[in-house]
C-alpha positions as CSV (number, residue, x, y, z in Angstrom):
1,M,75.7,59.2,-45.6
2,T,72.4,59.8,-47.4
3,D,70.7,63.0,-48.2
4,A,68.5,64.4,-45.4
5,T,64.9,63.4,-45.7
6,P,61.9,65.5,-44.8
7,A,60.3,65.1,-41.4
8,T,57.2,63.7,-43.1
9,C,59.3,60.9,-44.6
10,P,61.9,59.8,-42.1
11,A,64.9,57.6,-42.8
12,A,64.2,53.9,-42.7
13,Y,64.6,52.4,-39.2
14,T,66.0,49.0,-38.6
15,P,65.0,47.7,-35.1
16,P,67.9,46.5,-33.1
17,A,68.0,42.9,-31.9
18,I,67.2,44.1,-28.3
19,W,65.1,47.2,-27.6
20,R,66.6,49.5,-25.0
21,W,64.8,52.3,-23.2
22,E,66.1,55.7,-24.3
23,Q,64.7,58.2,-21.7
24,A,65.4,61.2,-23.8
25,N,62.9,60.2,-26.5
26,G,61.1,63.5,-26.9
27,G,57.4,64.0,-27.0
28,R,55.0,65.7,-24.6
29,F,54.8,62.8,-22.2
30,A,58.4,61.6,-22.3
31,H,59.0,62.5,-18.7
32,I,56.4,60.2,-17.3
33,N,56.5,57.3,-19.8
34,R,58.5,54.3,-18.8
35,P,58.6,50.6,-19.7
36,I,58.1,49.3,-16.1
37,A,55.2,49.3,-13.7
38,G,54.9,49.9,-10.0
39,A,55.1,52.9,-7.7
40,T,57.9,55.5,-8.0
41,H,57.2,57.1,-4.6
42,E,55.2,56.7,-1.4
43,R,52.0,58.6,-1.3
44,E,48.8,57.6,0.4
45,L,45.5,58.5,-1.3
46,P,43.0,60.8,0.5
47,L,39.7,59.5,1.6
48,G,36.4,61.5,1.8
49,R,33.1,60.8,3.5
50,H,31.2,59.3,0.7
51,P,30.9,55.6,-0.2
52,L,32.6,56.1,-3.6
53,Q,36.1,57.5,-3.9
54,L,37.2,58.5,-7.4
55,Y,40.8,59.3,-8.3
56,S,40.9,60.9,-11.7
57,L,41.4,63.7,-14.2
58,A,39.0,65.1,-16.8
59,T,40.5,63.3,-19.8
60,P,37.9,61.6,-22.0
61,N,38.4,58.4,-19.9
62,G,37.9,60.3,-16.7
63,V,34.9,62.2,-17.9
64,K,33.1,58.9,-18.6
65,V,32.9,58.1,-14.9
66,T,32.0,61.5,-13.5
67,V,29.2,61.8,-16.0
68,L,27.9,58.4,-15.0
69,L,28.0,59.3,-11.3
70,E,26.2,62.5,-11.9
71,E,23.6,60.7,-14.0
72,L,23.1,58.2,-11.2
73,L,22.6,60.9,-8.7
74,A,20.1,62.7,-11.0
75,L,18.1,59.4,-11.1
76,G,17.9,59.5,-7.3
77,H,20.6,56.9,-6.4
78,S,21.9,58.5,-3.3
79,G,24.4,55.7,-2.8
80,A,26.3,57.1,-5.8
81,E,27.5,60.1,-3.9
82,Y,31.2,60.4,-4.4
83,D,34.4,62.2,-3.6
84,A,36.4,63.0,-6.7
85,W,40.1,63.6,-6.1
86,L,42.4,65.1,-8.7
87,I,45.3,63.0,-10.0
88,R,47.7,65.2,-12.0
89,I,49.1,62.7,-14.4
90,H,51.5,65.1,-16.0
91,E,53.2,65.3,-12.6
92,G,53.3,61.6,-12.2
93,E,50.8,61.3,-9.3
94,Q,49.5,58.1,-10.8
95,F,52.7,56.4,-9.8
96,G,52.2,57.1,-6.0
97,S,52.0,53.9,-3.9
98,G,48.4,54.6,-2.9
99,F,47.2,55.0,-6.5
100,V,49.1,52.0,-7.7
101,G,47.4,50.0,-4.9
102,V,44.0,50.9,-6.5
103,N,45.1,50.6,-10.1
104,P,48.3,48.6,-10.7
105,N,48.3,49.9,-14.3
106,S,48.8,53.5,-13.1
107,K,46.1,55.0,-15.3
108,I,43.1,57.2,-14.4
109,P,40.4,56.8,-13.5
110,A,40.4,54.5,-10.5
111,L,37.5,53.9,-8.1
112,L,37.5,52.7,-4.5
113,D,34.0,51.5,-3.4
114,R,33.9,51.8,0.4
115,S,30.2,51.1,0.8
116,N,31.5,48.3,3.1
117,P,34.6,49.9,4.8
118,E,35.6,46.4,6.0
119,Q,35.9,45.1,2.5
120,P,36.5,48.0,0.0
121,I,36.4,47.1,-3.6
122,R,38.8,48.6,-6.1
123,V,37.8,49.0,-9.8
124,F,40.1,50.2,-12.5
125,E,39.8,50.7,-16.3
126,S,37.0,53.1,-17.3
127,G,34.8,50.5,-19.0
128,A,35.0,48.2,-16.0
129,I,34.0,51.1,-13.7
130,L,31.0,52.0,-15.9
131,L,29.8,48.4,-15.9
132,Y,30.4,48.0,-12.2
133,L,28.4,51.1,-11.3
134,A,25.6,50.4,-13.8
135,E,25.2,46.9,-12.3
136,K,25.5,48.1,-8.7
137,F,22.7,50.6,-9.1
138,G,20.7,48.8,-11.8
139,A,20.6,51.8,-14.1
140,L,21.6,52.9,-17.6
141,L,22.2,49.2,-18.6
142,P,19.4,47.4,-20.3
143,R,18.1,44.2,-18.7
144,A,16.7,42.4,-21.7
145,P,19.4,40.1,-23.2
146,A,19.4,41.5,-26.7
147,Q,19.5,45.2,-25.6
148,R,22.1,44.4,-23.0
149,A,24.3,42.7,-25.5
150,E,24.0,45.7,-27.9
151,C,24.9,48.1,-25.1
152,L,27.9,46.1,-24.0
153,S,29.1,45.6,-27.6
154,W,29.3,49.4,-28.1
155,L,30.8,49.9,-24.7
156,F,33.6,47.5,-25.6
157,W,33.8,48.9,-29.1
158,Q,34.9,52.1,-27.5
159,M,37.4,50.5,-25.3
160,G,39.0,48.8,-28.3
161,S,38.7,51.6,-30.7
162,A,39.7,54.7,-28.8
163,P,43.4,53.7,-28.5
164,F,43.6,54.1,-32.2
165,L,42.1,57.5,-31.9
166,G,44.1,58.7,-28.9
167,G,47.4,56.8,-28.7
168,G,47.4,56.5,-32.5
169,F,46.0,59.5,-34.3
170,G,46.2,61.9,-31.4
171,H,49.7,61.1,-30.5
172,F,51.2,61.3,-33.9
173,Y,49.1,64.3,-35.1
174,A,49.4,66.4,-31.9
175,Y,52.1,65.2,-29.6
176,A,54.9,63.3,-31.4
177,P,58.2,65.3,-31.6
178,V,58.2,64.9,-35.3
179,K,55.4,64.7,-37.9
180,I,55.5,61.3,-39.6
181,E,53.4,61.2,-42.7
182,Y,52.8,57.4,-42.7
183,A,51.7,57.3,-39.0
184,I,49.4,60.3,-39.3
185,N,47.8,58.9,-42.5
186,R,47.4,55.5,-41.0
187,Y,45.6,56.6,-37.9
188,A,43.7,59.4,-39.6
189,M,42.2,56.8,-41.9
190,E,41.2,54.6,-38.9
191,A,39.8,57.6,-37.0
192,K,37.6,58.5,-40.0
193,R,36.5,54.9,-40.4
194,Q,35.4,54.8,-36.8
195,M,33.5,58.0,-37.2
196,D,31.8,56.5,-40.2
197,V,30.8,53.4,-38.2
198,L,29.1,55.7,-35.7
199,N,27.6,58.0,-38.3
200,R,25.9,55.1,-40.1
201,L,24.6,53.6,-36.8
202,L,23.2,57.0,-35.5
203,A,21.5,57.6,-38.8
204,E,19.1,54.8,-37.8
205,R,18.7,55.2,-34.0
206,E,18.7,57.9,-31.4
207,Y,21.4,56.4,-29.2
208,L,24.1,53.8,-29.7
209,A,22.2,50.8,-28.2
210,G,18.8,51.9,-29.5
211,Q,16.2,54.4,-28.3
212,D,17.6,54.6,-24.7
213,Y,20.6,56.4,-23.3
214,T,23.0,54.0,-21.7
215,I,26.5,53.6,-20.5
216,A,27.6,52.9,-24.1
217,D,26.8,56.6,-24.9
218,I,28.5,57.7,-21.8
219,A,31.6,55.8,-22.8
220,V,31.8,56.9,-26.4
221,W,30.7,60.6,-26.0
222,P,33.8,62.0,-24.4
223,W,36.0,60.7,-27.2
224,Y,33.9,60.8,-30.4
225,G,31.5,63.5,-29.4
226,A,34.4,65.8,-28.6
227,L,36.0,64.8,-32.0
228,A,32.7,65.5,-33.8
229,K,32.6,69.0,-32.2
230,G,36.2,69.8,-33.1
231,Q,37.3,69.7,-29.5
232,L,39.9,66.9,-29.8
233,Y,43.5,67.5,-30.9
234,E,42.4,70.6,-32.9
235,A,41.9,68.2,-35.7
236,G,38.4,69.0,-36.8
237,P,39.3,70.6,-40.1
238,F,41.9,68.0,-40.9
239,L,39.5,65.1,-40.4
240,Q,36.5,67.1,-41.8
241,V,34.4,66.1,-38.8
242,Q,31.5,68.2,-40.0
243,E,30.7,65.4,-42.5
244,Y,29.5,63.2,-39.7
245,T,26.2,64.9,-39.2
246,H,24.5,62.1,-37.3
247,V,27.4,61.8,-34.8
248,L,27.2,65.6,-34.3
249,R,23.4,65.5,-33.6
250,W,24.0,62.8,-31.0
251,A,26.9,64.6,-29.5
252,E,25.0,67.8,-29.1
253,Q,22.0,66.0,-27.7
254,I,24.1,64.4,-25.0
255,A,25.9,67.7,-24.3
256,Q,22.6,69.3,-23.3
257,R,22.1,66.9,-20.4
258,P,22.6,68.7,-17.0
259,A,24.4,65.7,-15.5
260,V,26.8,65.6,-18.4
261,Q,27.5,69.3,-18.0
262,R,28.3,68.7,-14.3
263,G,30.3,65.6,-14.9
264,R,32.4,67.2,-17.5
265,K,33.6,69.9,-15.0
266,V,34.8,67.4,-12.3
267,N,38.6,67.1,-12.1
268,R,39.0,69.5,-15.0
269,T,42.1,71.6,-15.0
270,M,41.9,73.2,-18.5
271,G,39.6,75.7,-20.1
272,A,37.5,78.5,-18.7
273,P,37.8,78.7,-14.9
274,A,34.0,78.4,-14.6
275,S,34.3,74.9,-16.3
276,Q,36.9,73.6,-13.8
277,L,35.9,71.9,-10.6
278,H,39.3,70.4,-9.5
279,E,37.7,68.3,-6.7
280,R,34.1,67.3,-6.0
281,H,33.0,66.4,-2.6
282,D,29.4,67.8,-2.5
283,A,26.7,68.8,-5.0
284,S,27.1,72.3,-3.8
285,D,30.7,72.4,-5.1
286,F,29.4,73.1,-8.6
287,E,28.0,76.4,-7.4
288,L,30.7,77.3,-4.8
289,R,34.1,75.8,-5.7
290,T,34.7,76.1,-9.5
291,Q,37.9,77.9,-10.2
292,D,36.2,81.2,-11.1
293,R,34.8,81.2,-7.6
294,L,38.1,80.3,-5.9
295,Q,40.2,82.9,-7.7
296,P,41.1,86.0,-5.7
297,G,38.4,88.7,-5.8
298,S,35.5,86.5,-6.8
299,Q,32.4,86.4,-4.6
300,G,32.8,82.7,-4.0
301,E,36.4,82.8,-2.8
302,A,37.0,80.1,-0.2
303,E,37.9,81.2,3.3
């Protein structure tokens, strides 16, 4: 036996020859994490009346898509009308057979394009959905080769970088059952490096790809804009996010966009009731069906 070690410096771990799944592994998401794919239960997905059917939750990845859809509608693209259905990932709804049929990876968001009901198109992974919609409607994606390449580079930068912020820093700082000093330090360093990358870029240009707002900004903002504003993992003081002044300027500028404010509410289940629109099926839902309106005693209570 060795002396007990602090939680910040756990005992050395020697991996076994064969890894085995220990279900009681602790942590906030232990009850839904598993090492196999596929459906756990039968459940068909609902369908609404609009061409686009979105199945999501207002995590940073989910917010990307609802913001883009609201931006497209604001630009006059009526074909971007959508039904947004709530997927409660903490309850394992992403493992229903219908959802797995749209996204075999069982992650939100997932999109079903029924513009042609005879040949519906499934799209999964948030970056793929953003690119698909931008190309479908010819909006928020530059056409000139150099600008398009810059936009796509930052779009895919986000896709590659955010797992270090979320699954790395966020998990070990906020969700892991024990605080591991090495893991937190490792991912805090990377999160700060990423913020410095953005801060240096945004010191020289208004938006990520240049002077125009694009899907690159829509992809990066829910993650790094929220981090800059101290809204992610309650880690603002720890990471000293106020140092990234150019990221903060950019984050606040995007936050003022009406379409962003609407998109951020869709499929949201946390925060003030007025900021939560669990499902979105019509533009009027923002005025009539936010949770403050649906609560007993409110003027907008549903019949």
